[in-house]
C-alpha positions in Angstrom: 30.9 11.0 -5.1 28.7 12.9 -7.7 26.6 10.9 -10.1 27.8 11.9 -13.5 24.5 10.9 -15.1 22.6 13.3 -13.0 21.2 16.2 -14.9 22.8 19.5 -13.9 20.6 21.9 -12.0 19.8 25.0 -14.1 19.3 28.3 -12.3 16.1 30.3 -12.5 16.0 32.8 -15.4 15.1 36.4 -14.7 11.7 35.8 -16.4 11.0 32.8 -14.1 11.9 34.9 -11.0 9.4 37.6 -12.2 6.8 34.9 -12.7 7.3 33.4 -9.2 7.1 36.8 -7.5 4.1 37.9 -9.6 2.2 34.7 -8.9 3.0 35.0 -5.2 1.6 38.5 -5.1 -1.6 37.3 -6.8 -2.2 34.3 -4.6 0.0 34.5 -1.5 0.4 30.8 -1.7 3.4 28.8 -0.4 5.8 27.1 -2.8 3.9 23.7 -3.0 0.6 25.3 -4.2 2.3 28.2 -6.0 3.7 25.6 -8.4 0.2 24.7 -9.5 -0.9 28.3 -9.7 2.0 29.0 -12.1 1.2 26.0 -14.2 -2.5 27.0 -14.5 -2.1 30.8 -15.1 1.4 31.1 -16.6 1.7 27.8 -18.4 5.2 27.2 -17.0 6.4 24.2 -15.0 8.9 25.3 -12.3 9.8 22.9 -9.6 8.6 23.3 -6.0 12.1 23.4 -4.7 13.2 26.2 -7.0 10.1 28.2 -6.2 10.7 27.7 -2.5 14.4 28.7 -2.7 13.6 31.8 -4.6 10.8 32.8 -2.1 13.3 32.4 0.7 15.9 34.4 -1.1 13.6 37.4 -1.6 12.1 37.2 1.8 8.6 35.9 0.8 8.9 32.7 2.7 10.7 31.3 5.7 11.5 27.7 6.9 8.7 26.0 8.8 10.0 22.8 10.6 6.4 21.9 11.7 5.5 21.1 8.1 8.0 18.3 8.2 6.1 16.4 10.9 3.9 13.5 10.0 0.1 14.1 10.2 -1.5 12.5 13.2 -5.0 12.6 11.8 -6.5 11.5 8.5 -8.4 14.1 6.6 -12.1 13.4 6.1 -14.5 15.2 3.8 -18.0 14.8 2.5 -18.5 13.6 -1.0 -21.1 16.3 -2.0 -21.3 20.0 -1.7 -23.8 21.3 0.9 -24.0 18.0 2.7 -22.1 19.5 5.6 -21.2 23.2 6.4 -18.8 24.3 9.1 -19.4 27.5 11.1 -17.6 29.3 13.9 -16.9 32.7 15.4 -13.4 34.4 15.5 -12.3 37.4 17.5 -10.2 39.3 15.0 -8.6 42.3 16.8 -11.9 43.0 18.6 -14.0 42.4 15.5 -16.3 39.3 15.7 -16.2 37.3 12.5 -18.6 34.5 11.5 -18.2 32.3 8.4 -19.9 29.3 6.9 -17.6 26.9 4.9 -18.7 24.0 2.8 -16.9 20.8 3.9 -16.6 19.1 0.5 -15.3 22.1 -1.5 -13.9 24.5 1.1 -16.0 27.2 -0.4 -16.9 30.1 1.9 -20.7 30.4 1.4 -21.1 33.5 3.6 -19.1 35.6 5.9 -19.5 38.9 7.9 -18.0 41.0 10.7 -19.9 42.3 13.7 -19.3 44.2 16.9 -20.9 41.3 18.8 -21.1 37.5 18.3 -24.8 36.7 18.8 -27.3 34.1 17.8 -29.1 36.6 15.7 -26.0 37.5 13.7 -25.2 33.8 13.3 -28.7 33.2 11.8 -28.5 36.2 9.5 -25.2 35.0 8.0 -26.5 31.4 7.8 -29.5 32.7 5.8 -27.0 34.2 3.3 -25.3 30.8 3.0 -28.7 29.3 2.3 -29.3 31.8 -0.4 -25.9 30.9 -1.9 -26.9 27.3 -1.9 -30.3 28.1 -3.4 -28.6 29.8 -6.3 -27.2 26.3 -7.2 -30.6 24.7 -6.6 -29.3 23.0 -3.5 -29.9 23.2 0.2 -27.7 22.9 3.3 -28.3 19.5 5.0 -26.1 19.7 8.1 -24.2 22.4 10.1 -21.2 21.6 12.3 -20.4 24.1 15.1 -18.7 24.2 18.5 -20.7 24.5 21.7 -20.5 28.2 22.0 -23.4 30.3 23.4 -24.2 31.6 19.9 -25.1 28.0 18.9 -26.3 26.3 22.1 -28.5 27.6 24.9 -26.1 26.8 27.6 -22.8 26.9 25.7 -21.9 23.4 26.9 -22.9 19.7 26.8 -25.6 20.1 29.4 -28.2 22.3 27.7 -30.0 23.2 30.9 -31.6 26.3 29.3 -33.4 24.3 26.7 -33.2 24.8 22.9 -31.3 27.8 21.6 -32.6 30.2 19.0 -30.0 28.9 16.5 -31.1 25.3 17.1 -34.7 26.2 16.8 -34.0 27.9 13.4 -32.1 24.8 12.2 -35.0 22.6 13.2 -37.5 24.7 11.4 -35.3 24.7 8.3 -34.8 20.9 8.4 -31.0 21.2 8.9 -29.2 18.7 11.1 -26.9 20.2 13.8 -23.7 18.4 14.7 -21.5 19.8 17.6 -17.8 19.5 17.9 -16.4 17.8 21.0 -15.4 20.1 23.8 -11.7 21.0 23.9 -11.2 19.3 20.5 -11.1 21.9 17.8 -9.9 19.4 15.2 -13.6 18.3 14.8 -14.3 21.6 13.3 -10.8 21.9 11.9 -11.5 23.0 8.4 -13.0 26.3 9.6 -10.2 26.7 12.2 -7.7 26.3 9.4 -9.5 28.8 7.3 -9.3 31.3 10.1 -5.5 31.1 9.8 -5.8 32.4 6.3 -8.2 35.1 7.4 -5.7 36.4 10.0 -2.9 36.4 7.5 -4.7 38.1 4.5 -7.8 39.9 5.7 -5.9 43.2 5.9 -5.2 43.1 2.2 -8.9 43.6 1.2 -11.5 46.3 1.7 -14.2 44.0 2.9 -15.2 40.4 3.7 -16.9 39.9 0.4 -13.7 40.7 -1.6 -11.7 38.5 0.7 -14.1 35.5 0.3 -14.1 36.0 -3.5 -10.3 35.9 -3.6 -10.2 32.9 -1.3 -12.9 30.9 -3.3 -11.0 31.5 -6.5 -7.6 30.5 -5.3 -6.0 27.1 -5.7 -6.6 25.0 -2.5 -4.2 22.3 -1.4 -6.9 19.9 -0.3 -8.5 19.8 -3.8 -7.4 18.6 -7.3 -4.0 20.2 -7.7 -3.4 18.8 -11.1 -6.3 20.8 -12.4 -5.5 23.8 -10.3 -8.9 23.4 -8.6 -10.3 26.3 -6.5 -13.1 26.0 -3.9 -15.5 27.5 -6.5 -14.5 24.8 -9.0 -14.8 22.0 -6.5 -18.2 23.3 -5.2 -19.7 22.9 -8.7 -18.0 19.6 -9.4 -19.3 18.1 -6.2 -22.9 19.2 -6.4 -25.5 16.5 -6.1 -27.0 15.4 -9.4 -30.4 16.9 -8.6 -28.9 20.3 -8.1 -27.1 20.1 -11.5 -30.4 18.9 -13.1 -32.3 21.7 -11.6 -29.9 24.3 -12.9 -30.0 22.7 -16.3 -33.8 22.7 -16.5 -33.9 26.4 -15.4 -31.4 27.4 -18.0 -33.3 25.4 -20.6 -36.6 27.1 -19.7 -34.9 30.5 -19.9 -33.5 29.7 -23.4 -36.9 28.6 -24.6 -38.6 31.7 -23.3 -36.1 33.9 -25.2 
């Protein structure tokens, strides 16, 4: 029996449909996050279910039964930006991709594509991540990787060949190195999850920089959804106080000199 006190469901207007489709083409987000994107950029409050139903109707979404399953693991993240950075290599249709992702904010600090996945290329992209950290008066404290040969001398738990070039670089820079357990990609799961987005959307962009900029400025489901927070927003919010103070002092000195 229907509840007579229940509010009748109103269909989407043509304008709301145009907003949903336009917002999707900007962000390529699913219905749950697209709701917050619309609230932030269009100042409209459309329910998640209505968004999802419209995306299904126009072929921009499809049912995913796996999302109904209960999570088996609790999400863990660092409190401050740059306290831990994840890194890994991905074979993307024959192109070797390396990225460094901040754990606390999900911001991609650096990324590049190469013909070969080598320790030298890994270090080169890490140096760019360090430059990005330095722009905020911060430094990377720890890097998490798997046990691939680009990171470890032997590519396994028994490092019979001694210290790798990458490990030596981290030691000199005073960066702690944490390895993921073998056959357990969840340890480095944030970068593994990011690679899913890379596979889905990389083709839309001319280069890796444009892709990273788009990703870093897009609402992220693991951040503050009520504020429509992006990885760039969260990165600044979660900086350590000394980094914020350093940026303030530099800005103040610049203003005085002018």
